N, C-alpha and C positions, 0 to 999 in steps of 0.2 A: 544693453545700452551702457550699463555701468562698466562692464568689461571694456567696451569700446572707448569710453572716456579715460579709463585707466591706461589703455594702450596709447592713447594720444598724449597723456601726461608722460608716459615712458619715452615716447618718441621725442617729445619736446626737450627732454634732458639731453638728447643727442642731436639736436637740431644743427649744431655746427658741423658734425660729421656728415649730415644729410646735404649740406651745402658744399663742403670741401671735396667730398669724394666725387660727385658728378662734375664739378669744375675741373678737378685734376684729370678725370677721365676724358672730358671734352678737349682739354689742352693736349693730352697725349694723342688722342685720335686725330686732332687737327695736324699735329706734327707728322703722323704716320701717313696721312692721305694727301699731304701737300703736293706730292709728286704723282698722284694717281692719274693715269692716262685716260683719255676719252675712249669711249667704247662705241662700236658700230654693230647694228643688228641687221642681219639679212635673213630672208625667208624664201623657201621654195615649197611648191605645192605638188603633191603626188595624187593622181587620180587612181583609185583602186578598182573601180568598176563593180563594187559590191552592191551598191544601191542605185547606180546610174544605169538605167536600162539601155541608154544609147551606146554604152560600151560593151554590151553583152550581145552574143550571137543568139538569134531567135530560136535556133534549133536546139540549143543547150541551155536556155535561160532557166534559172531556178529562182523561185521566190524566197527571199530570206528577210525575216522581219524581227523586230524587237530585240530580245536578249541575244539571239544568234548573231545579229549584226554587230552589237556592241562587243561580243566576244571576239569576232573576227578582227575588228579594228584594234582591240587590245592586243591581240596576238601580233598584228602587223607592227604596231608601235614598239612593242618589246623586241621584235626582230630588228627593227631599225637601230635600236640602242644596244644591240648585242656587241660584245667585244670583238667577235669575228669580223663584223662589218666595220667597226671603228678602227680596227688594225689596218684594214686596207686603206682607209683615209690617212692614217698616220704614216704609212709607207709613202704614199703619194706626196704628202706634205713635206716630209724630210728630203725626199728625192728632189722635189722642186727647189727647196731652199739650198740644197747642196749643188745643184746644177744651173740654176737660173741666174741671170745677171742681176735681177732685182728680186731678192727673196722677200717672203712675207714678213719675216722678223729678223732683227739683228742676230748674228751668231752668238750663241751662248759661250761662256768661258770654256766649257768642255769641248765644244766644236772648234773653237779657236786653237786648241792644242793639237788637233788632228793635222797630220801632214797630208800631202797630195796622195800618196799611196794608200794611206788609211781611209781617206775620203772615197777613193775609187773602190776600195774593198767594201766599204760600208754601202755604197750605192749598189754594188753588185748583189750583196746579201739582201738588201731591202727589196730589190727588184725580183730576186728569186723567191723571197717570201710572199711578195705580192702576187706573182704569177701562180704560185702553188696554193695561195690563200692559207698560209700557215702562220702560226704564232711563233715569236722568238722563244727559243728554249733557254730559260734562265740557268739551267744546269750546265750549259756550255759557256765558258768564260768569254769567248768572242761575242756570242749573241747577247750575253748579259751586259757587256759593254755597250753594244748597240742599243739595248733597251735604255741604258742610262743616258745615251745621247738623245733619244726621243724625249725622255723625261726632262732633260735640261732645256729643251726647246718648248716644253709643255705640249708636245705633240702626241704623247702616249694616250692610250684609250681612256684611261681614268681622267686625264686632264681635259680631253675633249668632251667626255660625257658630262662633266660638271657644268659646261657652258652650252650644252645642246638641249633644246626643248623640242619635243615631238608631241603633237596633239592633233586630235580630229577637229576640223573646223565646223563647230556646231553639230548639226545633224546631217551635214552634207556628205558627199562621196569622197572628200579630199582630206588628205593628211598633210599638215603643215610641219615643215622641218625648219627650225630657227636656231641660229648660232650667233653668239656675241663675241666679238674679237676687237683687237686694237686697231685694225685697219679694215676698211670696207672691202678691199680685194680679198683678204683672208676670209672674212665672214661669208662672202658670196661663194668663194671657192669651196669652202667646207660644206655648205648646204647642198651645192650642186653635185659635188663629188660623192657625198654621203648618199644622196638620193639615187644617183646613177649606180653606185656600188650595191646599194640595197636592191634596186630593181634587177640588176644583173644577177646577183646572187639568188634572189627570189625566183626569177625565171629559170635559172639553172636548177634550183632545187625542185621546182614544179616539174620541169622536163624529166629530171631523173626519176622523180616519183611516178610520173606517167609512164615512162619506159618500164619501170619495174612492174607497175600495175598491168600494162599490156602483156608483158611476158608471162606474168602469173596467170592472167585470164586466158591467154593463148594455150598455156599448158593445161589449165583446167578444162578448156573447151575441147581439147584433144582427148582428155580422159573421159569427159562426158559423152563424146561421140562414140568412143570405143565401148563404153558401158551400154549406151542405147542400142548399138548394133548387136552386141552380145545378147542382150535381153530379147530383142526382136527375133534373132536367130533361134533362141531357145523356145520361144512361143511357136514359131513356124515348124520346127522339128517335132514338137509335141503334137501339133495338129496333124502333121503328115503321118507320124508313127501311130497315132490312135484313130486315123481316118476321120478327123473332125473337120467339118466344113463350117457349119453354123449351128452350134449347140442349141441356141435359143429356138431357131426354126425347127430343128429336129425334135426337141422336147415338145414343142407345140403340136407338131404333127402326130407324134406318138400319143400324146394325151388325147388328141381329137379321135384317133383310131380306137383307143381304149373306151372312150365314151360311146362311140358308134357301136362297137361290138357289144358293149354292155347293154345298150338299148336293144340290139337284136336278140341278145340272150333273154332279156326280160320279155320280149315279144314271143320268143319260142316257148318260154315257160308258160306264159299265159295261154298260148295255142294248145300246148300239150294238155294242160288242165282242162281246157274246153273240149278237146277231142275225147279225152277219157270220160268226161261227164256225158257227152253225147252218146258214146258207145254203151255206157251203162244204161242209158235210157232206152236204146234200141234193144239191148239184150233183155231188158225187163219185159219187152213186148212179145218175146218168143217163149213158148214152153219148152221144157227140156227135150222132148222128142223131136221137135222141129229143129232145134240147134244141132242135135246129133245127126240128123238127116242131112242137114246143109253141110256140116263139117266133113262128113264122109264123102259126099258127092263132090266137094270142091277141094279136096286135098291136093290133087294133081295141079289144078289151076293155081292154087295158092303157092305151090312150090316155085313156079315160074315168077309169080309176083314177088316172092321173098328174094329171089336172086336179083331181080331188077331193082328192088329197094336197096339191097346191099350195095349194088353198083352205084345207085343214085347217091347213097350216103357217102361212099368213097369220093365220088366226084365233088360232092358238096364240101368235103374236108379239103380237097385240093383247092377249091374255089376260095375258101377262107384262108388257107395257108399262103396263098399267092395274093393276099390283100385285095380280094374281089376282082381278080383279073377278068377282063371282058371275054376272053376266049373260053375260059372255063364256064362262064355264065351261059354262053351259047350251047355248049355241050350239055350243061345241066338242064337247060330248057328242053333240048331235044330228047334227052333220056326221060324226062318227066312226061313228055307227050307220048313216048313209047309206053310208059307205065299206064297211062290213061287208056291207051288202046287195049292193053292186056286186061285191064279191069272190065272194059266193055265186052271183050271177048269172053271173059269168065261169066259175065252176065248172060251172054247168049247161050253158053253151054250149061247153064244152071237148069236143072230139072226140078221143078218145084213140086212140092206135095200138092196133089190136086185138091187137097182139103184146105190148103193155105192160100191166102191172098196178099201175101206180104213181099212181093217181088221187089218193090221199090226200097223197102227197109233193108233188104239184104245188100242191095247195091250201095246204099248209103253207108252201111256198116263197113263194107270192104274199103270204100274210099276213106272213111275216117280212120280206120286202122292204119292204112298206108300213110296218111298225113301225120298221125300221131307218131308212127315209127320214124318218119323223116324228121319231125320236130325234136324227138328225143336225141337222134343222132346229131342234129344241129346244135343242141344245148351243149353236148360234150365238146364238140368242135369249137364252139364259141368260147367255152371256158378255157380250153387249151390255148386258144389264140390270145385271150385276155391275159392269161398267166405269162405267156411269152412276151407280149407287149409290155406288161408291168415289169418283168425282169429287165428288158431292154431299157425301159425308162429309168429304173433304179441304177443301171450301169452308167447313165449319163450324169448322175449327181457328182461323183468324185471327179469326173472329167471336167464338169462345169466349174467346180471349186479350183481345180488346178489351173484351168484356163483363166479364170478370173484373177488368180494370184499372179500368173505370168503377165496378163494384160495390165494389172495394176503396177507391176514393176516397170513395164514398158512406159506406162503413163508418167510415173514418177521420174524416170530417167529422161523422158521427153521434156517435162517441165523444167528439170534442172538444166538440161541442155539449152533450152530456149532462154532461160534466165541468164545463164553465163554468156550466151551469144549476144543478148541485148546489152549486157554490161560491157562486153568486149567491143561491140560496135560503138557504144557511148564513149568509152575510154579512147578508142581510136579516133573518134570524131573530135573529142576535146584536145587530144594531143596534136591534132593537125591544125588547131586554131591558135593564132598568135595570142600572147598574153594581153590581158585587158589593162595592165598597170603601166602607167607612163607618167612622165613629168609634164604637167600642164603649165607650170609657171616656174621659170628659172630664177634663181636668186641673183640679185644685183646688189651693188654696193649701197648699203643702207645709210641713212642720215645719222649724224652723230647724236648719241643719246644724251639727255640732260645729265649734268654732272651729279655724281652721287656723293660728292664730298660733304655738302651740307646735310644731306640725309643721314650719312654715316655719323657725322658729328652729333646731330640731334639724337639719333638713335642710341649712340654710346652714352650720352647724358641720361636719357630716359631709362635705359637698361641698368646703368649703374645706380640710379636713384631707386628703381624697383628692387634691385639686388640689396641695397642697404636697408630698405624697408622690410624686405623679406628676412634679412639677417636679424634685424631688431625684433621682428615678430617671433622668430624662433627663440631668440634670447628671452623675450617676454613670456612665451609659453613655458620655457624651461626654468624661468626665474621663480624661486620659492621665497623670495624676500617679502616681508610684510611692510606695506606702504600706507595702509589706511586702517581706520578703526574696525571696519567690518571684517577685514581679513584677519586682524589680530583676535577679534572676538571669536571668529569661526575656528581659528587654529587652536585656541586655548580654552574655549568654552567658558570664558570669564568676561564679564562686561567691561567695556572701555568707558571710563568716566569722563574723558576729555582728550583733546588733542592740542599739543603745544606746537605752533608753527615754527619753522626753522628761521633763525635770525642770523644776520651777518656778524654782528658783534653782541655777544651775550652780556657783557658788562655794560655796554651802552644801553641795551634794551632794559636791563635790570634797573638802571639808574634813571631811565627816561620818565618823563611825565605821562600820566595816564591820558592826557588830552593831546599828546604828541601824535600828529597824523601818520608819521612814519611807523610807529609802533602801536597804533590804535587797534589793529587786528590782534596783535599779540596779547594785549591786556584784556581784550574781549574774550579771548579763549580762556584766560586765567579766571575771569569772572564765572564762565560756564563751569569750569572744573571746581571752583570753590562752591558753587551752588550744588553740584552733584555730590560733593563730599559731605556737605552739611546734611543732605538727605540720607547718605549711607552710613555716617559715623554713629556709633553707639556710646562713645566716651569722648573726653577731651584730649586724649593722647593718641596720636597717629604716627605710625612708623612708615618711613619711605625707604624702599629698597629697589633693586633691579636684578635682572638675571646675570649680568656681567658688569665689568668696569666700563667707565667712559660712556655711559648712557645718559648723563646729564641730570642725575637725581639730585645732586647738591645744588645745582643751579635752579632746578624746579622747586626745591625746598625753600630757597630764599625768595623766589617769586611768589610761592604760595603764602609765605609769611607776610610779604608785602601786600598781597591781595586781601588777607584778613585784616591787616592794619588799616586798609582803606575803609573797613566797616567799623572802625573805632573799637577794635578789640585788642586785648593784650595777648601777645604771642611770645612763647618761649621756644627758641630754636636751639636744639641740642645736636651737637656733632657726635654721633654714636659710633663712628667708624674709626676704631683705634688703630687700625693698620694703615689707613690712608686718610688722615684728617683734612680733607680738602676744604670743608666748610670753615673749620677753625682757622686754617691758614689764610683764607681770604678775608676774614673779619679781624683777627688779632685784637680781641677785646681784653685779654688778660684774665678772663673768667673761665674756669675749667670745670668740666662736668665731674671730674674725679673728686674735687673738693666738695662739690654740691652733693654728690651721692653719699659721701662719707660723713655728711653732717657738719662739715667745716664751714666756717664763715667765708662767704665769697664776697670779697670787697667789690663794691660798685654794682652788685646784682640789683637791678632795678625792681623795685616793688611797685613803681608807678612808671608809666610810659607805654610805648607801643610795642616794640620788638626788643627782646633780650636774647643774647646769643651766648651759649656755653660751648666753648671749644674743648678740645682734649689734647693732652701732651703727646699722644701717640706712642706711649711706652707700655701700656698695659696689653696683655694678651687676651683677656676675656673680661666680661662685665662682672661676673660673680667673684672674680679675683680682687675686686675693689672693696667689696663689703658684702654683707649678707643680703639675701633676697628681701627680708623684712625691712631692712634699712632702706633699700632701694625703693620698695613699695611705699614706705612712709614719706620719703622725700618727694616722690612723684605726687602723692596725695596732697602734701603741703603746697606743691607748685600749682595743683589744680585749683586750690583756693585763691591763688593770686592771679593766675593767668586764665584767659578764656580758651586758649588752645596751646597744646604742647606738640611741636613737630620734632621728631627724632630722625635724623639722617643716619641710617645704619649702613653696614657694608653690603656688598652684593651677595646674592643668594649662594653663589659658589663658595663663599667662606664658611658655610655650614653652621657650626655651633654659635658663632658670633651673632648671627641673625636670629637664631632660635631663642637665645637668651633674652634679647630685647622683645621678641614677640610674646614671651611669657608674661610681660608686664603691661601689655596693651590689649585693647579690644578691637583695634582697627589698624589695618595695614594696607598700603597700596604699593604698586611696583611701577617703575618708570621703564618704558620700552622704547628703544631708539628705532625710529622708522628706517627701513632699508635692511634690517637684519632678519635672520630666520631663526627659528627655535630648533636647536639640535636635540639629540636624544638625551644628553646629560642635562641640558637645561629643562627638558620636560620632566625629569626626575625632581629637580629643585622646585619646579612649578607645582608638581603634585604635593610635595612637602608643604608648600605655602598654602595650598588649597585645603589640605587636611588639617591645618592649624585652626581653621574656623574663623580667622580674623581678616582674611583677605577680602577686600571690598572691590577691587578692580584695578584696571590698568590706567596709566596715563601715557599716551603715545607722544613721544617727544621728537623734535626736529623733523616734523612732517612737512611735506610740500603740499599745501592745501590750495585748492582752486575755489572759485566762487561757487557757493551752493553745496559744498561737500559737507557731510555730517561731521560734527566734532566729537560725537560719542556714539556708542552703539550698545544698546542694552541687550546683549546676548544672554540666553539662559545658561546657567551653569551646567 
């Protein structure tokens, strides 16, 4: 808040500039725009067909939403503003103005200089560039000159672009093209021509892109067709070469046969075991003599049975090897019947021991032996068949893997072919459909726009005012000057005892009456300073100095003396500045400090009265060159007995030793600081010297611009 008030004070000092600069700017702007021509605006609308389903073909409609729609509209708007499109409009405009009876604009100075042949040549070049959709080559002198002709008429791409506005109409399907010109005919011509040239170029670009896409897809389709045919031929040749019809069915059949033969094998094993067990039981029922008798009597009969069994076993092997062929089954059954007849015959020829009654057991044993032999032969045959089928089944595995690989390659090639075929059909369909983009509203001559003169004049005044305030703000931020007691106390770490406001006439203010309303505030500030000094002083002698010359310390010393005079006190005012005795020159009392310090009689020195002034002759170089320090101390002690206060106006601190000599004879010192100055590095050294002396009581800020409510002093910590 305080900084804002300070800035307002700072601005108030330059209030005249804040008024004059905008006024001058307004006057200059009014002069410049007095001949400003009226302007006309024309608009044309283009339907894009992006979000309007009535413009889309149902067979190729694609749903586009959200960010994709905005992106497409942004691309179209930038394409309309492209230099390539604007160049086409530029060529048509200049050709129209060079050939038409009524041009859109008056001829420029450069066009006026062209003769008939030059105009004819220019028209030919412009038409050539328009037909080829080319830009003027500025490296060729002739075309560079034609470019300057366009610029002179403000028909160049940059000149047109500055006055063209292209935007989407809300969330609709339409793009609005707007142009501002000096005449309604020119405005309408530009928007209509620009829209038409853009649509023509856009359609041409789309067609060219579609042709490229179709050619590319056609070539890819041919490649995919060849790839598919090659892979299908490779699969077919592999199946023919390896006699593969249907590996899945073949493997199922082989596996079923293996299971069937394995089942038969298990049955044969079980039968053989049962036959062996039965024979053992029968043999156990015969004693050794009976078995010998039977075997010797049946040897011839058994030989024929053995032969038949061998033949039956061979036939059974053929039956198994031929996958249970029915014709072998019939032969097997016939031979088995023959074996049964031989067994019966052997039973008839059997001459049994008259002592034995076991004819039936013998027959059973013969049958069981035959059945067991057949079963044993069957097991071997079944095992061989199972091994053969297992080997055939194992051979199908690598063939199955190879066939699957070839079929997968065919499937991939088929999918790629179908995908490319769909894209090719889609592209061919889209290329056969006319463009959805068209002009739905032609531009017409617009109404005259409100004059911008007043707006420009007001805007110039506002901008100049803002600029001035901005400049003042920058100056204020960069300003290191000290304008108030708070800033002075913060910069020096020394309290400010009071502030003396700036007055127009110092002599008049000094001699004014305390009740004078004009200087009432001035004397009120002096009262405040006097009060603060009385609290801070430790003795009756006070030295007043400053960092540099012309800071008003002599004026302040006289005002301070008068302020104490108002309290009915005797004040001795001494001019201790031997190099620049400003105080003595202003009073001219004829009483000199040199005489006083040397103990001489000073004629007219008042021992009674309010204010006494001791001037100096301005001839001495230093205080101690007048007399001894003891003499000076004695004289000041004598004066303390007579006067209530002794004020010594000394030189500025930059005089070095002159000030330090006076400081050695006092216990109190203050410094006057002129508002609006800054403390440089050298002055900071002098300030440090004054602070180190131990007698420095504070500042008095002089010539300050004070507002109502501002603090007159600031008790900063040292």
